[in-house]
N, C-alpha and C positions, 0 to 999 in steps of 0.2 A: 234865664238865658239858656242854661244847659238843657232845661226841659224843652224849650222851643227848638233848640238845635236837634235834639234827639227825635222830637216829633216830626221835624222836617225830614230827617233820615228815614223814619218809619213810613212816611207818606211816599218818599222816593222809592222805597223798597216795594210797597204795594203797587205803585205805578209801574215799576220795572217788571214786576212779576206779571202784571196784567198784559203789558206790551209783549213780553216774551211769549206767552201763550197765544196771543192774537197773531204775532208774526209767524209762529210755528204753523198755525192753521193756514195763513195766507201763502206761505212758502209751499206747504204740502199740496196745495191745489194748483201749483204752477211750476212743476218740475219738468225740465226738459232733458232728454237724453243727449248723447253726443251727436246723434243724427238730427237733433232739433225737434223731435216729436214730443208732445206733452204727455206725461204719464200721470194718470189719476189713480187714487186708491191703491197706493203702493203697498206691497207686502214685504216685510223685513224678515229674511231668513239667513242672516249672516252673523249670528251671535257669537261666533268664535273670533271674528274680526274685531267687533266692539258691540256694546249693548247701549241702549238708550238710557238716559238718566231716569231713575225711578222718581216720580213726582215728589215722594216723601224725602228723597235725598236732596233734590233741588231746594225744597222748602228749608231744609236744615242749613243749606249753604248760603242762602240769600242774605241773612243778616251780616255775614262776614264779607260780603261783596258791597255792602252799603255802610251802615253805621258802626259796625264792630270791626273796623278796618285796621286795628293795631298790629304792630309787629310782635309776634309771639316771643321774640328774644329781647324785647324791651321790658325790663323789670323795674322801672322806676316810676311807672304810672299805671292807672287803671286800664287804659286801652291795651297795653301790653299784657297785663295780668289776665284780662278777659280773653285775649287771643291765646295766651299760653294755656289757660284752663281748658279751652275748647280743643286744643291740640292734644293735651294729655288725656282728655276724655275719649277722643278718637283713638289714641294709642291703646287705651284700655279696651275699647270695643274690638279692635283688630286682634289684640292678644287673647281676649276672651274666646273669639271664634276659633283660634288656633290652640287654645288651652296651653298658653305659655305666660310668662311674666311680661309685663309691659316694658320692662327695661330691655327685653330682647328684640323689640321692634324698632327698626331704623327706617324712617320715612325717606323715600327717594322720589324721582320723577316718574317711575314706572318700572315694570318688570325688566325691561332692557337694561336700565341702569343698575338695577339690583343684581342681575346676572353678571354684568361687568364687574361690579364691586366684589361679588362672591368669588369669581374665577381669578380676576387679575389681583384682587386684594389679598388673596390667600398665598400667592406665590412668594410674597416678601418674607413671610414668617415660616413657610413650610416648604418652599421650593428652593432648590440649589443651596442646601445647607453647607456650611463650611466643612470641607473634608478634614481640615486640621483638628476639628473637634472630635474626630474619631467616629462620627456618625455618617451613615450612608448619604450619598448625594441624592436628594429628592428632586427628580426632574420629570416624573411621569404622571400623566393624567389619563383617566378613563372616562369616556363619554360614549354617546351613541350616534349612529348615522341619521337618526330621526329627531334630533334636537331642534329647537327653534334656531333660526338663522343667527341670532345674536350670540348664542352659546357656541355655535360652530365657528363663527368669526373670531370670537375671543380665543378659542383653542388654536385656530390657525395662526393668529398673531403670536401666541406663545410658542408655537412651532417655529416661527421665524426667528424667535429669540433663543432657540436652541432646546426647547422642551420637547419631550416625546409624548405623543398623544395616540391612544388606541381608540378607534371608533368602532364600537360594537355593532354588529349587524343584527337586526331583528329577525325573527322567523317570519314565515309568510303571512302571519296574522298581525304582525307589527309588535310582537311581544319580545321583551329582553329577558333572558333567563338570568336569575340571580346567580346561578352557578357559573354562567359565562363571566360575570363580573369577578367572582372569586378566582376563576382560572387565570384571569388576566392581571390580577394584582401582583406587583413585583416589589422587591425590597425598596425600590426608589419611587414607588407610587405614593403621591401625597394627596391627590384629589380625585373624586369620582363625581360626575354630574350626569344625572338621568332625569329627564322630564317626567312629571307625574302623569298628566293627561296630554296626549299629543293634540296639537291644535288643528292638524289636518284630518286625521282619521279617528280621533276620539278614543284611542286605546288607553287603558289605565295600567301603568306599570306597578309592580309589586315593590313599592319603595320601603315597605316595612322589612321585607327579607333582605333587600339590597343594603339598607341602612345597618342591619345587624352584621352583615358580612364586613362592611367597611369599618364598623366599630371594632370588630374582632382584630382587624389588621391595622388599626390606628390610622385609617385613611379618612380624610374629611369627606363628608357626603353632602352634596348640594343637589337640590331639586328645584326645577322651575315649576311652580304650582299656579301659574297665571290662569290656567284653564280649569283648575280644580277648586281653588280657594272660594269659599262661599257657596259651592255647589254640591259638595260632599264633605262628610266629617273628616277633619284633619286634627289629630290629637298629638301635639308635639311633646307631651309628657310620656306618651307610649312609643311614638316613632323615634328611631335613632337617626334623626336628620339634624345636621349641624347648621346648614344654611338653606333658607327657603325663600324664594322670590314670589311676590304677588303683585297684582295690578288692580287699580281702581275701576277702569272702564270695562273690565270683563264681568263685573258683578253689579252693573246698573249704577255705577258711580261715575265721577268725572274723569276725563282724560288728563294726563299730566301728573298723576300721583300714583305711587305704589309703595312698597315696603320690602325690606329684607329682614327676615328673622335670623338673628345671630345668636347661637347658643352660648351660654356662659358657664354651664356645668355639663361636661368639661368646657373650659373657656376656649373659644375660637377667636384667634387674633387676626385682624385684617388691616391692611394698609389702605387708607382712603385713596380714591382715584380723583377726587375733587378736593383741592386745598383751599383754605380760607379761614373763616372764623371759628371753626371747630365745633359747629353744631352737631347734634345727633351723636353724642358721646364721642365726638372727634372723628367719626367715620364718614360724615357727609356734610360738608360745609355748605352754607347758603341759607338765605332766609326762607323758611318754610311758607308755602302758600296756604294760609290758614283755611280759606274756603274749600280748597281742594282736599286738604287733609280731613276737614270736618265731613266732606262728602264721602270720603273713603270710610271713615268711621261709621257714618250713618248707613252706608250700604252694607257694612259688616253687621250692623245691628239688625237690619231688615233680613239679611240672609240667615242670621242666627234664628230669628223667629219663624221664618217661612221656608227653611231648607227642605223639610220633609214634604210640604205641600208642593213646592216647586219641583221636587224630584218626581213626585207622582204625576204631576201635570206634564212635565217634559217627557217622561217615559210613555205616557198615553199618546202624546202627539207623535213621538218617534215610531211607535207601533203602527199608528194610522198611516204615516208616510211610508214606512217600510213595506207594509202589506199592500198598499195601493201601487207603489212604484214597482214592486216585485211582479206585478201582473204583466209588466212589459217584457217582451221577449229579449233575451240576451242582455240581462242586467245583472250586475254582481256588486256585492258590498265589499268595501275595502276596510280591512281591520277586523279584529276579533269581534265575534258576536256573543261570546260566552258571558254569562252573568258575572259581574265583578271585574271584567276586563274591558267593558265598554261604557263610556259616558253617553247617556241617551240624548244629550243635547246636540250630538254630532252624528250625522248620517252621511257618509261619503260613499257614493255609488258610481260605477262606470257603466256607460251606455254604449255598447259596441256599435261600430260603424258610424259614429257621429263625433265630430269635434266638439269638445266641451265648450269652447268659445262660441261656436255657432249656436249651440243650445242656449247659452246665456244671452246672446244677442236677440234671440227669438223670444226670450222670456223677460223682456225689459221691465215689466211691471214688478218682477220678483227680485229682491236683493239676494243673490246667491253667489257662490264662489266656485271657480273652476280649479281643479287640481293642476291644470296646465297654466294657471295664471303666472305670468313671468315676474321674477324679482329683479330682472335686469332687462337690457334691450333685446336679449335673445329669448325666443319662445321655447324654452326648454320645459320638458314635462316635470312634474313634481318630483323633487329628489326623495321625498318621503315614500311616495308610491314606487319609485324605481328601486329603493332599498328593500322593498318587499318582493323584489323580482317580478314586478308587474311590467309587462312589455311596454315599450315606448308608445306604441299605438294605443293600447288600452289605457295607459296613464293619461293620455291626451283627451280621453273621453269622460273623465271623472267630473262629478259635481258634488260640492259639499252643501248640505242642508243644515243650517245652524238654528236649532230650536231654543227658545228662551221663555222666560217668565210670562211675556205678553203675547206669545204666539197662540193663536186660537185654532180650534178644530176646523172651523170653516175655512181658515186660511190654508190649513193642511189639505183639505179636500180640494180647494181651488188650485193649489200648485200641482197636485197629483193629476188632475184633469188637464191642466195646461201642458204639463210635461208629456203626458201621453199623446196629446194632439201634435205637439211640436216634433216629438220623436218620430211619429208616423210620417209626418210631412218631410222631415229631413232624410229619413231612410228611403223614401221614394226617389230621392235624388242621388242615392249612394250606389255606385256600381258594385261595391264590395258586399253590400247587403243583398243585392240581387243575386250575386254569386252564391252567397250563403243559402238563399232560398232555393237555388237550383242545385244545391249540394256540390258545388264546385270548390275545390281547395285552391285558394289563391297562391299558396306556396308551390304548387305543382303546375300552375298555369304557364303556358309559353306565350309570351307577349310578342306580337309581330307588328 
């Protein structure tokens, strides 16, 4: 009977897998834009927003969506043991990619939750210490103006609770000086949070140097590594990082899963932000989604094997895009282009005299992102670009090209040609571009 039941599940798994791929092909051929027009042969270039699931990752997840459906916290029968074993194997894979111990990995629902746990969870043990103990009152946090929204929102919430937050301003290339971090550390500073790779402009911060400074001053150091994990080496036995957030869907894994690295030597204590059954060493309650966790572990395994190949491929596509788009007049790159300061999967460029949103609408076949994409009902320009002292008009003209494992050279050629044509067309309609061609300064024009 057990054999028949398991065989039924295996048949269901194969059928489900077949239907999944068939449905994907059917959907791909019938995509409609907001305007109602059908888009064929789409090209995905928004890999900072999310990545597709690698087929190998999907294959690893399927058994845990069908016959291996046990609760990983049920330890009284084989279904639970099977799920628990899969979760622990995934934990080992993630830890291996970060060169840390598996006990340091706490699974979460994604980088946003990990960032919340790191920032809000640390204040209970390190913030606002009792003055009666004779120790300084710790109520100061250091972060940057170019963090992901969730980090900035966490900090703003703590400000509302009475904490003091310093938002470091980057230089014009988007870089944060480690010495600026040192300069702003105060006796009451207990936490510093600096993003590793920026999601909008792709700059890589020197978290090695910043971590050393924080360790010298006994300040907890957290980094959001959602955009770097699995794409570049991160060695947590070398880096003095105390808390590090990662996400599954940025490395060709599933959405809805991530992790937080929590250092144990020296021990970092956190208060959970979700209460319940005390799973994940008491730091993150709730039943773990086995299939998603397995997917994250599988994605980490693939990244570990193919990181060097992926890096070479992404850099090759980046250079092709950069060289092709640089042939357009009045185009500039946002963020540092120095080796070691740029992740080549992210190319953010501004096209003067054109609204980024207009450019995107004219390129509906291509999945791109605009620096002026709004995060609320108001169409404000990117706060990251504005922090680089890029003017509001120029910030509104930016486009982000997100290159990934499955981006092809032919797709790069195709988007370059399409952008050139659309830019020419839109600039023909721009009176500001006409003034530029006629060497007229718009700032000295007298409008009647």
